[in-house]
C-alpha positions as CSV (number, residue, x, y, z in Angstrom):
1,X,-1.0,66.5,-24.0
2,X,-3.1,64.1,-22.1
3,X,-1.7,62.6,-19.0
4,X,-2.0,58.8,-18.7
5,X,-3.2,57.7,-15.2
6,X,-2.8,54.4,-13.5
7,X,-6.6,54.0,-13.7
8,X,-6.5,54.4,-17.5
9,X,-3.7,51.8,-17.9
10,X,-5.5,49.2,-15.7
11,X,-8.8,49.7,-17.5
12,X,-7.1,49.4,-20.8
13,X,-5.4,46.2,-19.9
14,X,-8.6,44.7,-18.4
15,X,-10.5,45.6,-21.6
16,X,-7.9,43.9,-23.8
17,X,-8.0,40.8,-21.7
18,X,-11.8,40.7,-21.7
19,X,-11.8,41.0,-25.5
20,X,-9.4,38.0,-25.8
21,X,-11.7,35.9,-23.6
22,X,-14.9,36.9,-25.4
23,X,-13.2,36.1,-28.8
24,X,-12.2,32.6,-27.5
25,X,-15.6,31.9,-26.1
26,X,-17.3,33.0,-29.3
27,X,-15.7,30.2,-31.3
28,X,-16.3,27.5,-28.6
29,X,-18.4,24.7,-30.1
30,X,-17.8,25.9,-33.7
31,X,-17.1,22.8,-35.8
32,X,-14.4,24.7,-37.6
33,X,-12.4,25.0,-34.4
34,X,-13.0,21.4,-33.1
35,X,-10.0,19.0,-33.5
36,X,-10.8,15.8,-35.2
37,X,-9.8,12.9,-33.2
38,X,-9.8,9.4,-34.5
39,X,-11.6,6.9,-32.3
40,X,-9.4,4.8,-30.0
41,X,-8.9,1.3,-31.2
42,X,-10.9,-1.3,-29.2
43,X,-9.1,-4.0,-27.4
44,X,-9.5,-7.3,-29.1
45,X,-12.2,-9.4,-27.3
46,X,-10.2,-12.5,-27.6
47,X,-7.3,-11.1,-25.6
48,X,-5.0,-13.7,-24.2
49,X,-5.6,-14.3,-20.5
50,X,-3.0,-12.7,-18.3
51,X,-0.6,-15.0,-16.6
52,X,-1.0,-15.1,-12.8
53,X,2.0,-13.4,-11.2
54,X,4.1,-15.9,-9.3
55,X,4.1,-15.0,-5.6
56,X,7.5,-14.0,-4.3
57,X,8.8,-16.1,-1.4
58,X,8.8,-14.4,2.0
59,X,11.4,-16.7,3.3
60,X,13.0,-20.2,3.1
61,X,11.8,-22.7,5.6
62,X,15.4,-22.9,6.8
63,X,15.2,-19.2,7.7
64,X,12.6,-19.8,10.5
65,X,14.1,-21.5,13.6
66,X,12.2,-24.4,15.1
67,X,10.6,-23.1,18.4
68,X,11.1,-19.5,17.2
69,X,10.3,-17.2,14.4
70,X,11.4,-14.3,12.2
71,X,9.8,-10.8,11.8
72,X,9.4,-9.3,8.3
73,X,9.0,-5.6,9.1
74,X,8.2,-4.3,5.6
75,X,5.4,-6.8,5.2
76,X,4.3,-6.4,8.9
77,X,4.3,-10.2,9.3
78,X,6.0,-12.5,11.8
79,X,6.4,-16.2,10.7
80,X,6.9,-18.8,13.4
81,X,7.7,-22.5,13.6
82,X,6.2,-23.7,16.9
83,X,7.2,-27.3,16.1
84,X,9.5,-28.8,13.5
85,X,7.8,-28.4,10.1
86,X,4.8,-26.4,11.3
87,X,4.7,-22.8,10.1
88,X,2.4,-20.1,11.3
89,X,2.1,-16.4,10.5
90,X,0.7,-13.4,12.4
91,X,0.5,-9.7,12.1
92,X,3.6,-8.1,13.4
93,X,1.6,-5.1,14.7
94,X,1.0,-5.4,18.5
95,X,-2.7,-5.2,19.4
96,X,-2.0,-3.0,22.4
97,X,-1.0,0.2,20.8
98,X,0.2,-0.6,17.3
99,X,3.9,-1.0,17.8
100,X,5.8,-3.5,15.6
101,X,6.9,-6.5,17.5
102,X,10.7,-6.7,17.8
103,X,11.8,-10.2,18.6
104,X,10.8,-13.9,18.9
105,X,12.3,-15.8,21.8
106,X,11.4,-18.4,24.5
107,X,8.2,-19.3,22.6
108,X,6.8,-15.8,22.4
109,X,6.6,-12.9,20.0
110,X,7.7,-9.8,22.0
111,X,6.7,-6.2,21.7
112,X,9.3,-3.7,22.8
113,X,6.9,-0.8,23.6
114,X,5.0,-2.0,26.6
115,X,6.2,-5.6,27.1
116,X,3.3,-7.5,25.5
117,X,4.1,-11.2,24.6
118,X,2.2,-13.4,22.2
119,X,2.4,-17.2,21.9
120,X,4.2,-18.4,18.7
121,X,1.7,-21.3,18.1
122,X,-1.5,-19.3,18.0
123,X,-0.8,-15.6,18.5
124,X,-2.7,-15.5,21.8
125,X,-1.7,-13.1,24.5
126,X,1.0,-14.7,26.8
127,X,1.6,-11.5,28.7
128,X,-0.1,-8.1,28.8
129,X,-0.9,-5.3,28.6
130,X,-2.3,-6.4,25.2
131,X,-5.7,-7.9,25.5
132,X,-6.2,-9.3,22.0
133,X,-4.2,-11.9,20.1
134,X,-2.2,-11.1,17.0
135,X,-4.3,-11.6,13.9
136,X,-3.3,-14.7,11.9
137,X,-2.0,-14.3,8.4
138,X,-2.4,-16.9,5.7
139,X,0.8,-18.4,4.3
140,X,1.6,-21.2,1.9
141,X,4.6,-23.5,2.2
142,X,5.7,-24.7,-1.2
143,X,8.7,-27.0,-1.0
144,X,11.2,-25.0,1.0
145,X,9.6,-21.6,0.3
146,X,7.2,-19.7,2.5
147,X,4.8,-17.2,0.8
148,X,2.0,-15.0,1.9
149,X,-1.2,-16.5,0.6
């Protein structure tokens, strides 16, 4: 009897795999093997205009203390009310090294990492080590709601 070697088994398996690949490639592009797909329906050209999504309120005006502010960590925004009825918003990311500011008190927005302080009225540096002001963010006050613009 003939002895089956490991080399014979590997060559046999490789040859069988090669035969399968070549058979599959031989029918590639053959119209008989192509699936017939119906064309996708076109969108109607007179589609109704989409409604503009209503902006979600960031806060109520009553949430922002006069002479103070509130930090919205998830939006990286701090909203202040330097004077009664005047609302401002700034980035809550300190310009010194990127920490998120942690509090608003005594007329300043305060960073806990290195002690930088920013003025609540205009975001300017009130105390270092930060050298640049907080960037202003656009907000819209609609009635008693404050929204990012």
